C-alpha positions as CSV (number, residue, x, y, z in Angstrom):
1,X,151.9,33.6,149.3
2,X,153.1,32.2,152.6
3,X,156.2,34.4,152.5
4,X,154.1,37.4,151.7
5,X,151.9,36.7,154.7
6,X,155.0,36.2,156.8
7,X,156.5,39.5,155.7
8,X,153.2,41.4,156.4
9,X,153.0,39.8,159.8
10,X,156.6,40.9,160.6
11,X,155.7,44.4,159.5
12,X,152.9,44.5,162.1
13,X,149.8,43.1,160.4
14,X,148.8,40.6,163.1
15,X,145.7,39.4,161.2
16,X,148.2,37.6,158.8
17,X,148.6,34.9,161.5
18,X,145.3,33.5,160.5
19,X,146.4,33.4,156.8
20,X,149.7,31.7,157.8
21,X,147.9,29.1,159.8
22,X,145.6,28.3,156.9
23,X,148.7,27.0,155.0
24,X,148.8,24.1,157.4
25,X,145.7,22.9,155.5
26,X,147.6,22.8,152.1
27,X,147.5,19.6,150.1
28,X,151.2,20.0,149.4
29,X,153.2,18.6,152.4
30,X,156.2,20.9,151.5
31,X,154.0,23.9,152.1
32,X,152.8,22.4,155.5
33,X,156.5,21.9,156.5
34,X,157.4,25.5,155.4
35,X,154.4,26.8,157.4
36,X,155.7,25.0,160.5
37,X,159.1,26.6,160.1
38,X,157.5,30.0,159.6
39,X,155.5,29.6,162.8
40,X,158.7,28.9,164.6
41,X,160.1,32.2,163.4
42,X,157.1,34.3,164.4
43,X,156.1,32.7,167.7
44,X,156.1,35.0,170.7
45,X,154.4,35.3,174.0
46,X,151.3,36.9,172.4
47,X,150.6,34.2,169.8
48,X,152.2,31.1,171.5
49,X,149.0,29.6,172.9
50,X,147.1,30.0,169.6
51,X,149.9,28.4,167.6
52,X,150.5,25.5,170.0
53,X,146.8,24.7,170.1
54,X,146.7,24.5,166.3
55,X,149.8,22.4,166.2
56,X,148.4,20.0,168.8
57,X,145.2,19.6,166.7
58,X,147.1,18.8,163.5
59,X,149.2,16.0,164.8
60,X,146.6,13.2,165.1
61,X,145.3,13.7,161.5
62,X,148.6,14.2,159.7
63,X,149.4,11.4,157.4
64,X,152.8,12.4,156.0
65,X,155.5,11.3,158.4
66,X,157.9,14.2,157.7
67,X,155.1,16.8,158.5
68,X,154.1,14.8,161.6
69,X,157.7,14.8,162.9
70,X,158.0,18.5,162.3
71,X,154.8,19.1,164.3
72,X,155.9,16.9,167.1
73,X,159.4,18.5,167.2
74,X,157.7,21.9,167.3
75,X,155.8,20.9,170.4
76,X,158.9,19.5,172.0
77,X,160.8,22.7,171.3
78,X,158.2,25.2,172.3
79,X,155.8,23.5,174.8
């Protein structure tokens, strides 16, 4: 489902960003990591602020170390 939302976003359906961001709430940490990588692929000047704000909010509450590291690395790379 994440990949479908990603493809629809790439084809111009900008409302899919909200759907992609919801995958950061998944109980499966693999899905959360995949979502972070997807966000890296789609980030641009138009959506950067939204994505970075969401990533910042996720870091304090993330319990899984690998996901937290991905979130922190994301901010280091794009902030």
